ROPA-136196 format. One line per 5 residues: their letters; for each residue x, y, z of N, C-alpha, C. Coordinates in nm, 3 decimals. Each point is the difference from the previous one (the first is absolute). Example, Ala and Ser with C-alpha at 12.3 -4.5 7.8 and 13.67 -1.06 7.14 Angstrom:
AS> 1.319:-0.569:0.780:-0.089:0.119:0.000:0.090:0.120:0.000; -0.035:0.105:-0.072:0.082:0.119:0.006:-0.077:0.109:0.073
end
This chain:
MRYPF> 0.935:-4.163:-10.249:-0.121:-0.069:0.046:0.017:-0.150:-0.014; -0.031:-0.073:0.107:0.012:-0.146:-0.003:-0.131:-0.059:-0.053; 0.012:-0.087:-0.098:-0.120:-0.059:-0.059:-0.029:-0.135:0.066; -0.126:-0.033:0.017:-0.038:-0.119:0.075:0.019:-0.130:-0.077; 0.014:-0.107:0.076:-0.007:-0.136:-0.051:0.116:-0.041:-0.090
NEFTN> 0.112:0.073:0.005:0.117:-0.041:-0.078:0.054:-0.136:0.045; -0.030:-0.035:0.125:0.048:-0.128:0.055:-0.055:-0.120:-0.076; -0.109:0.022:-0.073:-0.067:-0.111:-0.067:0.038:-0.012:-0.147; 0.088:0.085:-0.047:0.037:-0.003:-0.142:0.129:-0.077:-0.026; 0.062:-0.047:0.106:0.129:-0.067:-0.012:0.005:-0.117:0.098
LARYK> 0.043:-0.116:-0.047:-0.001:-0.120:0.084:0.085:0.018:0.125; 0.118:0.056:-0.014:0.089:0.017:0.115:-0.063:0.092:0.104; -0.062:0.109:-0.046:-0.062:0.094:0.094:-0.122:-0.062:0.067; -0.073:-0.083:-0.076:-0.117:-0.064:0.058:0.042:-0.102:0.107; 0.106:-0.075:-0.029:0.054:-0.092:0.102:0.039:0.076:0.126
ELKNQ> 0.069:0.113:-0.021:0.046:0.080:0.114:-0.118:0.051:0.081; -0.105:0.046:-0.067:-0.119:0.048:0.069:-0.061:-0.110:0.085; -0.016:-0.118:-0.060:-0.058:-0.112:0.073:0.080:-0.032:0.125; 0.131:-0.007:-0.014:0.085:-0.036:0.113:0.003:0.109:0.106; -0.006:0.125:-0.043:-0.005:0.111:0.096:-0.127:-0.006:0.083
IASND> -0.112:-0.025:-0.066:-0.128:-0.009:0.072:0.000:-0.120:0.093; 0.046:-0.114:-0.050:0.000:-0.123:0.080:0.096:0.009:0.119; 0.102:0.086:-0.010:0.099:0.010:0.108:-0.058:0.062:0.127; -0.125:0.048:-0.007:-0.069:0.048:0.121:-0.046:-0.115:0.087; 0.019:-0.121:-0.046:-0.039:-0.119:0.075:0.065:0.000:0.138
YKSRY> -0.082:-0.022:0.102:0.048:0.005:0.139:0.108:-0.105:0.027; -0.008:-0.112:-0.066:0.097:-0.107:0.023:0.122:0.011:-0.092; 0.007:0.108:-0.077:0.115:0.026:-0.088:0.031:-0.118:-0.092; -0.103:-0.051:-0.064:0.017:-0.116:-0.086:0.042:0.038:-0.142; 0.001:0.131:-0.029:0.030:0.042:-0.137:0.114:0.101:-0.001
DPKSD> 0.090:-0.017:-0.094:0.114:0.089:-0.014:-0.034:0.109:-0.102; 0.002:0.128:0.041:-0.035:0.107:-0.094:0.095:0.009:-0.119; 0.119:-0.059:0.012:0.098:0.007:-0.109:0.003:-0.129:-0.083; -0.095:-0.088:0.030:-0.004:-0.127:-0.072:-0.041:0.021:-0.144; 0.041:-0.094:-0.086:-0.038:0.004:-0.140:-0.116:-0.096:-0.029
DFLSL> -0.059:-0.054:0.107:-0.111:-0.093:-0.016:-0.124:0.071:-0.055; -0.075:-0.073:-0.082:-0.128:0.052:-0.049:-0.109:-0.060:0.088; -0.041:0.072:0.101:-0.092:-0.052:0.100:-0.139:-0.023:-0.058; -0.064:-0.103:0.049:-0.137:-0.030:-0.040:-0.096:0.097:0.070; -0.112:0.029:-0.066:-0.098:0.092:0.058:-0.064:-0.055:0.126
DSPVL> 0.003:-0.133:0.018:-0.059:-0.056:0.121:0.100:-0.014:0.115; 0.118:0.062:-0.014:0.099:-0.001:0.108:-0.058:0.071:0.122; 0.002:-0.065:0.118:-0.059:0.062:0.119:0.097:0.099:0.066; -0.056:0.113:0.043:0.079:0.101:0.071:-0.067:0.023:0.134; 0.077:-0.024:0.108:-0.053:0.009:0.136:0.026:0.140:0.058
FAYSD> -0.105:0.059:0.054:0.013:0.129:0.068:-0.024:-0.019:0.149; 0.066:0.081:0.080:-0.012:-0.011:0.145:-0.013:0.138:0.061; -0.043:0.005:0.125:-0.009:0.127:0.071:0.065:-0.018:0.137; 0.040:0.111:0.060:0.063:-0.006:0.133:-0.097:0.055:0.103; 0.002:-0.060:0.121:-0.084:0.049:0.108:0.075:0.108:0.079
YDGNF> -0.060:0.041:0.111:0.061:0.107:0.079:0.133:-0.041:0.062; 0.020:-0.129:0.014:0.126:-0.049:0.058:0.108:-0.023:-0.106; -0.034:0.028:-0.125:0.098:-0.019:-0.106:0.004:-0.141:-0.054; -0.094:-0.084:0.039:-0.004:-0.137:-0.049:-0.078:-0.004:-0.132; 0.053:-0.077:-0.096:-0.064:-0.010:-0.130:-0.098:-0.117:-0.004
HEERT> -0.111:0.020:-0.065:-0.103:-0.103:-0.014:-0.037:-0.012:-0.147; -0.015:-0.123:-0.044:-0.042:-0.021:-0.138:-0.141:0.053:-0.019; -0.019:0.077:-0.106:-0.130:0.063:-0.021:-0.075:-0.060:-0.117; 0.060:0.002:-0.117:-0.071:-0.053:-0.116:0.099:-0.038:-0.109; -0.044:-0.091:-0.083:0.079:-0.041:-0.115:-0.072:0.045:-0.127
VVLED> 0.074:0.066:-0.086:-0.056:0.052:-0.125:0.080:-0.058:-0.116; -0.070:-0.042:-0.104:0.073:-0.052:-0.116:0.058:0.116:-0.079; 0.108:-0.025:-0.070:0.071:0.104:-0.073:-0.088:0.070:-0.103; -0.089:-0.076:-0.061:-0.089:0.060:-0.101:-0.077:0.119:0.057; -0.057:-0.017:0.120:-0.078:0.108:0.061:0.087:0.120:0.030
LIIEY> 0.122:-0.023:0.040:0.091:0.110:0.033:0.042:0.077:-0.126; 0.019:-0.072:-0.108:0.038:0.067:-0.126:-0.117:0.084:-0.052; -0.120:-0.054:0.006:-0.117:0.075:-0.044:-0.022:0.123:0.089; 0.025:-0.017:0.130:-0.008:0.115:0.091:0.105:0.106:-0.038; 0.118:-0.045:-0.036:0.106:0.091:-0.045:-0.043:0.076:-0.125
IDITA> -0.064:-0.068:-0.092:-0.049:0.065:-0.123:-0.103:0.106:0.034; -0.092:-0.033:0.091:-0.105:0.096:0.039:0.061:0.123:0.067; 0.094:-0.022:0.091:0.065:0.111:0.070:0.078:0.086:-0.097; 0.069:-0.062:-0.094:0.078:0.075:-0.099:-0.090:0.088:-0.085; -0.116:-0.051:-0.038:-0.093:0.079:-0.081:-0.049:0.121:0.079
RETCR> -0.036:-0.020:0.126:-0.048:0.112:0.083:0.110:0.104:0.021; 0.123:-0.048:0.023:0.112:0.090:0.022:0.032:0.079:-0.127; -0.016:-0.063:-0.115:0.024:0.068:-0.127:-0.098:0.116:-0.018; -0.126:-0.023:0.033:-0.100:0.107:-0.008:0.034:0.113:0.098; 0.038:-0.038:0.121:0.032:0.101:0.102:0.118:0.087:-0.044
LFVNN> 0.103:-0.062:-0.054:0.118:0.075:-0.043:-0.033:0.094:-0.115; -0.088:-0.046:-0.090:-0.039:0.084:-0.113:-0.071:0.126:0.050; -0.095:-0.017:0.093:-0.074:0.114:0.054:0.095:0.091:0.079; 0.090:-0.059:0.079:0.096:0.080:0.076:0.089:0.083:-0.093; 0.037:-0.060:-0.112:0.082:0.071:-0.098:-0.073:0.122:-0.055
LQKNN> -0.129:-0.014:-0.025:-0.079:0.112:-0.050:-0.013:0.109:0.106; -0.020:-0.043:0.125:-0.015:0.098:0.108:0.132:0.073:0.027; 0.110:-0.072:-0.011:0.131:0.060:0.022:0.034:0.100:-0.110; -0.039:-0.033:-0.121:0.027:0.087:-0.115:-0.128:0.072:-0.040; -0.044:0.089:0.089:-0.129:0.065:-0.024:0.005:0.102:-0.112
HFTSA> 0.118:0.016:-0.061:0.011:0.088:-0.117:-0.037:-0.074:-0.129; -0.023:-0.132:0.010:-0.035:-0.077:-0.119:-0.127:0.058:-0.064; 0.002:0.013:-0.130:-0.120:0.042:-0.073:-0.085:-0.123:-0.030; -0.120:0.025:-0.051:-0.087:-0.111:-0.042:0.069:-0.084:-0.106; 0.073:0.066:-0.089:0.071:-0.072:-0.106:0.110:-0.088:0.059
NISQL> 0.071:0.050:0.102:0.104:-0.079:0.066:-0.059:-0.126:0.063; -0.112:0.017:0.068:-0.064:-0.112:0.070:-0.050:-0.103:-0.100; -0.063:0.049:-0.107:-0.050:-0.090:-0.104:0.115:-0.077:-0.065; 0.110:0.069:-0.026:0.116:-0.065:-0.061:0.059:-0.106:0.093; 0.007:0.032:0.129:0.051:-0.096:0.098:-0.089:-0.123:0.007
GNSSI> -0.131:0.022:-0.005:-0.093:-0.112:0.002:0.015:-0.088:-0.122; 0.011:0.062:-0.117:0.017:-0.076:-0.124:0.131:-0.078:-0.002; 0.107:0.062:0.051:0.130:-0.068:0.005:-0.007:-0.123:0.090; -0.070:0.015:0.112:-0.015:-0.113:0.094:-0.080:-0.113:-0.064; -0.102:0.034:-0.077:-0.080:-0.102:-0.069:0.085:-0.073:-0.104
EILNL> 0.083:0.073:-0.072:0.088:-0.061:-0.100:0.098:-0.097:0.066; 0.053:0.038:0.115:0.094:-0.086:0.071:-0.070:-0.128:0.047; -0.124:0.013:0.045:-0.075:-0.119:0.041:-0.029:-0.090:-0.120; -0.021:0.058:-0.116:-0.019:-0.082:-0.121:0.126:-0.081:-0.031; 0.116:0.063:0.015:0.127:-0.071:-0.019:0.015:-0.110:0.104
LKTAI> -0.041:0.030:0.122:0.007:-0.099:0.107:-0.089:-0.120:-0.031; -0.119:0.027:-0.052:-0.091:-0.109:-0.039:0.066:-0.091:-0.102; 0.065:0.059:-0.099:0.068:-0.079:-0.104:0.109:-0.086:0.060; 0.079:0.057:0.091:0.108:-0.074:0.064:-0.054:-0.115:0.084; -0.109:0.023:0.070:-0.058:-0.104:0.085:-0.061:-0.111:-0.086
DKADF> -0.058:0.037:-0.113:-0.054:-0.101:-0.092:0.109:-0.097:-0.047; 0.121:0.053:-0.013:0.112:-0.083:-0.046:0.067:-0.078:0.113; -0.031:0.036:0.123:0.065:-0.063:0.116:-0.072:-0.131:0.033; 0.039:-0.107:-0.064:-0.070:-0.127:0.016:0.026:-0.067:0.135; 0.086:0.058:0.082:0.030:-0.057:0.132:-0.100:0.046:0.106
IEKEV> -0.085:0.098:-0.034:-0.097:0.050:0.097:-0.119:-0.095:0.008; -0.034:-0.039:0.121:-0.111:-0.092:0.020:-0.134:0.066:-0.034; -0.097:-0.083:-0.035:-0.131:0.047:-0.045:-0.064:0.093:0.103; 0.004:-0.039:0.128:-0.066:0.078:0.104:0.064:0.139:0.015; 0.131:0.003:-0.006:0.073:0.127:0.013:-0.024:0.086:-0.124
RESLE> 0.000:-0.063:-0.115:-0.022:0.073:-0.125:-0.137:0.068:0.002; -0.103:-0.070:0.043:-0.135:0.056:0.005:-0.006:0.120:0.094; 0.066:-0.011:0.115:0.004:0.111:0.095:0.072:0.120:-0.060; 0.111:-0.024:-0.066:0.076:0.108:-0.064:-0.084:0.070:-0.107; -0.064:-0.078:-0.085:-0.080:0.058:-0.107:-0.113:0.086:0.057
HRINT> -0.062:-0.049:0.106:-0.109:0.076:0.063:0.051:0.133:0.053; 0.113:-0.002:0.070:0.053:0.123:0.061:0.055:0.097:-0.106; 0.056:-0.052:-0.105:0.048:0.087:-0.108:-0.119:0.071:-0.065; -0.109:-0.074:-0.022:-0.120:0.061:-0.057:-0.056:0.107:0.094; 0.004:-0.028:0.131:-0.047:0.097:0.099:0.083:0.127:-0.005
LQEFY> 0.133:-0.016:-0.011:0.089:0.116:-0.009:-0.025:0.081:-0.127; -0.023:-0.070:-0.110:-0.027:0.071:-0.125:-0.130:0.081:0.010; -0.100:-0.056:0.066:-0.125:0.074:0.021:0.025:0.123:0.088; 0.087:-0.018:0.101:0.035:0.111:0.090:0.066:0.113:-0.078; 0.099:-0.033:-0.084:0.069:0.103:-0.078:-0.093:0.063:-0.104
TRYVQ> -0.089:-0.080:-0.056:-0.092:0.051:-0.101:-0.090:0.109:0.058; -0.039:-0.015:0.127:-0.082:0.103:0.064:0.073:0.135:0.001; 0.132:-0.004:0.021:0.077:0.124:0.002:0.024:0.055:-0.140; 0.000:-0.087:-0.100:0.012:0.047:-0.138:-0.129:0.072:-0.041; -0.113:-0.058:0.040:-0.129:0.057:-0.039:-0.038:0.121:0.085
NQYPE> 0.038:-0.004:0.128:-0.030:0.110:0.091:0.119:0.017:0.093; 0.077:0.104:-0.022:0.128:0.015:0.070:-0.015:0.029:0.149; -0.120:0.030:0.044:-0.023:0.029:0.143:-0.121:-0.080:0.048; 0.009:-0.133:-0.001:-0.117:-0.083:0.033:-0.044:0.012:0.144; 0.091:0.049:0.088:-0.038:0.014:0.140:-0.089:0.122:0.023
IKRKL> -0.008:0.089:-0.102:-0.084:0.118:0.011:-0.137:-0.032:-0.060; -0.105:0.031:0.073:-0.134:-0.028:-0.050:-0.024:0.078:-0.128; -0.061:-0.065:-0.095:-0.025:0.063:-0.128:-0.138:0.065:-0.005; -0.083:-0.028:0.099:-0.132:0.061:0.006:-0.028:0.050:0.141; -0.058:0.120:0.009:-0.043:0.053:0.129:-0.128:-0.071:0.043
EFNLN> -0.007:-0.033:0.128:-0.117:-0.073:0.052:-0.086:0.095:0.082; -0.122:0.023:-0.045:-0.093:0.089:0.068:-0.086:-0.079:0.099; -0.021:0.059:0.116:-0.095:-0.058:0.096:-0.140:0.053:-0.029; -0.036:-0.008:-0.126:-0.130:0.040:-0.050:-0.049:-0.109:-0.094; -0.131:-0.007:-0.020:-0.048:-0.101:-0.094:0.015:0.050:-0.143
RSEVT> -0.036:-0.083:-0.094:0.022:0.030:-0.142:-0.072:0.128:-0.042; -0.126:0.016:0.039:-0.076:0.119:-0.037:0.057:0.125:0.063; 0.046:-0.012:0.124:0.052:0.117:0.071:0.131:0.050:-0.061; 0.088:-0.094:-0.037:0.126:0.040:-0.064:-0.031:0.070:-0.134; -0.088:-0.059:-0.075:-0.034:0.055:-0.131:-0.064:0.138:0.014
YLFHV> -0.092:0.012:0.095:-0.070:0.127:0.018:0.094:0.109:0.050; 0.098:-0.037:0.083:0.099:0.096:0.049:0.070:0.069:-0.118; 0.044:-0.079:-0.096:0.071:0.057:-0.114:-0.096:0.072:-0.096; -0.124:-0.046:-0.001:-0.102:0.072:-0.078:-0.018:0.141:0.056; -0.003:0.013:0.132:-0.016:0.130:0.065:0.124:0.086:-0.022
LRARN> 0.119:-0.059:0.016:0.123:0.076:-0.021:0.005:0.059:-0.141; -0.047:-0.078:-0.096:-0.004:0.050:-0.138:-0.106:0.109:-0.014; -0.116:-0.024:0.059:-0.110:0.096:-0.013:0.034:0.132:0.068; 0.075:-0.004:0.107:0.038:0.122:0.074:0.129:0.061:-0.053; 0.049:-0.053:-0.109:0.122:0.051:-0.064:0.123:-0.011:0.090
IIQEI> -0.001:-0.097:0.093:0.119:-0.028:0.082:0.103:-0.075:-0.086; -0.051:-0.084:-0.090:0.086:-0.061:-0.101:-0.047:0.049:-0.136; 0.092:0.000:-0.094:-0.031:0.050:-0.134:-0.107:-0.086:-0.065; -0.078:0.061:-0.087:-0.103:-0.073:-0.073:0.060:-0.119:-0.073; -0.068:-0.113:0.010:0.049:-0.124:-0.060:-0.120:-0.081:-0.047
PDADL> 0.004:-0.061:-0.117:-0.113:-0.080:-0.049:-0.032:-0.117:0.093; -0.125:-0.041:-0.003:-0.043:-0.112:0.085:0.086:-0.124:-0.021; 0.028:-0.032:-0.125:0.076:-0.122:-0.031:0.140:0.006:0.061; 0.063:0.119:-0.008:0.134:0.015:0.056:-0.002:-0.006:0.152; -0.100:0.063:0.061:-0.013:-0.005:0.146:-0.021:-0.144:0.046
ARILQ> -0.084:-0.073:-0.069:-0.024:-0.140:0.035:0.128:-0.082:-0.011; 0.075:0.025:-0.107:0.125:-0.074:-0.020:0.101:0.028:0.112; 0.010:0.126:0.041:0.093:0.036:0.107:-0.041:-0.067:0.131; -0.129:0.008:0.034:-0.047:-0.060:0.125:0.023:-0.151:0.000; -0.023:-0.063:-0.113:0.015:-0.146:-0.008:0.147:-0.042:0.006
NMFKY> 0.089:0.084:-0.049:0.142:-0.037:-0.004:0.078:0.042:0.123; -0.052:0.096:0.078:0.081:0.057:0.106:-0.057:-0.016:0.141; -0.126:-0.042:0.011:-0.062:-0.003:0.132:-0.072:-0.132:0.026; -0.019:-0.028:0.129:-0.082:-0.112:0.044:-0.102:0.052:0.100; -0.110:-0.072:0.011:-0.102:0.037:0.098:-0.012:-0.111:0.104
KYKDG> -0.063:0.032:0.111:-0.015:-0.098:0.107:-0.136:-0.067:-0.013; 0.004:-0.132:-0.017:-0.122:-0.077:-0.014:-0.058:-0.026:0.140; -0.124:-0.043:0.004:-0.068:-0.018:0.130:0.063:-0.108:0.086; 0.078:-0.092:-0.062:0.067:-0.103:0.080:0.135:0.049:0.054; 0.035:0.126:-0.029:0.124:0.056:0.050:0.116:-0.007:-0.096
DYRDI> -0.015:-0.077:-0.110:0.107:-0.011:-0.099:0.001:0.123:-0.091; 0.120:0.032:-0.050:0.013:0.107:-0.098:-0.007:-0.062:-0.139; -0.087:0.053:-0.082:-0.023:-0.057:-0.133:0.025:0.103:-0.109; 0.035:-0.052:-0.118:0.018:0.088:-0.114:-0.133:0.063:-0.040; 0.008:0.124:-0.042:-0.119:0.070:-0.050:-0.022:-0.041:-0.145
KSIKG> -0.120:-0.048:-0.030:-0.029:-0.047:-0.135:-0.136:0.052:-0.046; -0.012:0.014:-0.132:-0.129:0.029:-0.065:-0.072:0.119:0.063; 0.067:0.116:0.006:-0.061:0.117:0.064:-0.036:0.110:-0.100; 0.026:-0.021:-0.127:-0.034:0.105:-0.098:-0.150:0.030:0.005; -0.081:-0.104:0.013:-0.144:0.019:0.008:-0.041:0.072:0.128
LISDF> 0.071:-0.027:0.109:-0.029:0.066:0.127:0.031:0.148:-0.007; 0.112:0.034:-0.065:0.036:0.141:-0.017:-0.105:0.070:-0.085; -0.042:-0.065:-0.106:-0.104:0.058:-0.086:-0.128:0.022:0.078; -0.032:-0.092:0.089:-0.120:0.012:0.082:0.010:0.121:0.092; 0.119:0.025:0.055:0.019:0.116:0.086:-0.018:0.130:-0.080
NNPAG> 0.036:-0.003:-0.127:-0.014:0.119:-0.085:-0.143:0.024:-0.046; -0.083:-0.101:0.012:-0.136:0.005:-0.055:-0.100:0.042:0.109; -0.075:0.107:-0.019:-0.098:0.041:0.101:-0.097:-0.111:0.037; -0.030:-0.084:-0.097:-0.093:-0.109:0.027:0.061:-0.104:0.093; 0.132:0.004:0.013:0.068:-0.096:0.087:0.033:0.057:0.136
EKSEV> -0.072:0.105:0.039:0.033:0.072:0.122:-0.004:-0.090:0.124; -0.090:-0.097:0.003:-0.012:-0.086:0.117:0.128:-0.075:0.030; 0.076:-0.031:-0.104:0.123:-0.077:0.021:0.106:0.082:0.072; -0.022:0.134:0.005:0.098:0.087:0.064:-0.025:0.016:0.149; -0.120:-0.031:0.046:-0.039:0.035:0.137:0.088:-0.066:0.104
NPAET> 0.013:-0.131:-0.002:0.077:-0.069:0.104:0.147:0.038:0.001; 0.070:-0.004:-0.115:0.141:0.040:0.004:0.019:0.146:0.040; -0.093:0.087:-0.040:0.011:0.142:0.036:-0.012:0.016:0.151; -0.095:-0.069:0.062:-0.017:0.009:0.145:0.122:-0.052:0.074; 0.053:-0.112:-0.046:0.119:-0.058:0.065:0.118:0.096:-0.009
LENIF> 0.023:0.056:-0.118:0.115:0.089:-0.018:-0.018:0.130:0.077; -0.124:0.050:0.010:-0.024:0.121:0.079:0.027:-0.026:0.148; -0.037:-0.119:0.047:0.026:-0.035:0.140:0.150:-0.008:0.029; 0.077:-0.047:-0.100:0.145:-0.013:0.018:0.070:0.134:-0.010; -0.023:0.069:-0.111:0.075:0.123:-0.027:-0.059:0.123:0.070
GKEGF> -0.125:-0.014:0.046:-0.065:0.115:0.064:0.026:0.012:0.149; 0.075:-0.093:0.057:0.029:0.007:0.143:0.086:0.120:0.030; -0.030:0.065:0.113:0.076:0.118:0.039:0.146:-0.035:0.021; 0.087:0.079:-0.059:0.144:-0.021:0.014:0.055:-0.114:-0.083; -0.080:-0.054:-0.093:0.046:-0.115:-0.078:0.132:0.026:-0.072
FLV> 0.014:0.120:-0.053:0.120:0.029:-0.079:0.115:0.056:0.084; -0.018:0.008:0.130:0.107:0.046:0.089:0.070:-0.122:0.059; 0.093:-0.057:-0.073:0.067:-0.123:0.042:0.142:0.030:0.048
end
């Protein structure tokens, strides 16, 4: 696995990177094999060709912007390669993925130390590097904490909060699911499901223990009417379960 930003840990490699990037200059003003330490304000001219094959000057970009663009592209490519590696090796266990994420974070910590010691890196470039390294560490941390972040961790119901809660209240009451205490049922609903709010957003289910208790209480019968009617209209349609 190739680790990012090694070009910035060594003066010779950093010089080479600068000259390689600057050598894209349309007027060929920079030698990619030069040992010069180019200034960040060195202009690089880009051109485009028309349908007749004639080249036209398009824009001039200073080297600083091109190096920062290189840093951004490298960070995105590093994330892409990491995900591709996981997809290619679909036999990886959660422990494998977590270990890979932790190893990558450790390597970035070593890279941070090396960059801190690299006094030849300009302030603007250093700030960009530090930002992207932090971004990468956050990216890897997500995989350490949740090895499958692309998979939704909560099911999203196209029902409101009361309807979702009442659905599971009925399933329990009809013995479709095993008997479970109110507190445990509330905890499961809050940790595993979302409901659809009136603005169309899916929101976490919160503070429903009291609502479940109300459904269990004969005096709270009125609170059951609306969700019961909605669920009957949905599940009571002819052929609903013939999918």
